[in-house]
C-alpha positions, 0 to 999 in steps of 0.5 A: 692403685699404684702411686705415680712413681715419676711424681714421687721421685721428682718430689724426692729430688726436688725437696731432699739433699743427698744427706737426707736420703738413705741411698747416698754413698760417698764412694760406691766401692762395691759397684766400682770393684765389680765394674773393674773386675769385669776387665771390659776396658775403658771403652765399655758401654756402661749403663747405670740404671736408677743412677739418680744423682749417684756419684758412681758416674763421677768415679767412672769418669775419673777412672777414664771410662768413656761410654757411660749412660745414666738412666733415671725416672727423675729428670730432677735427679739427673739435672742435679748430677749434671750440675755437679759434674759441670763440663764433664756432664757432656761426656755422659748420655743421660736418659729420663725413663721409667725402667719398665718403659725403657726402649734401648737403642743400643746394647750395653756391655755392663748393666749396673743397678743398685737402686731400681730392681727391688722397687719392681713388685709386680710380675709384669714389671719384673718380666719386662725388666728381665726381658730388657736385660736379656736382649740389650746386655751383652756381657755383664749384669751387676744388680744390688737389691735389699736382702731379706735382712734389709728394709721392707720399704724405701722412700715410703714405697714397698720393695721386694727383698732378695736372697742370693738364690732369689736374685740368681733365679730371676736372671738364670735363663740367660745369665750365670752368677759369678759372685755375690756379696752381702753388703751393709750400706750405712746411710747418712743417718747412721742406720744400716741397710743390708743388700744382696749385691751380685754380678752375672755374666751373659751365658 
């Protein structure tokens, strides 16, 4: 039986600080570079899927982006991000939802996911995710997932590794690959996690 993912992530964010979890990034450089390279402009509708308490939203606000949504399964993670942002949190649309149950009510110019996709380990959830992006993403899809050189688990949960080709194939029905990089993320514990990080354009 699949564990209750929401309870799992609420417990993680209730008990661990950013320096105690592997995914923390002080500066999300590749994400920012890919978003800026789309040249969509500061009014682009951007969603950060599985954003948790990531600092990507801080940098996007600092750069003048005006239309940001952060989605996460954990309400506690989003509360932590809101507290950190203070008054700036009011400029952001916050959504608590499991991505497999997400029902968007607007389309997004840029969909960014550095945290969620590799946790989808069943064909049904993968299919749901891809269908959401095909319907609700108008321009660019930015996805990072653990590569075949990366971890096989994260936060105690099984994940699915992706090569560049495997990631491309998941979205090839409606999206064209523009660029992929292999990135070593150095965790707060000084270990290295290898990611496949790609940007796709809606075809």
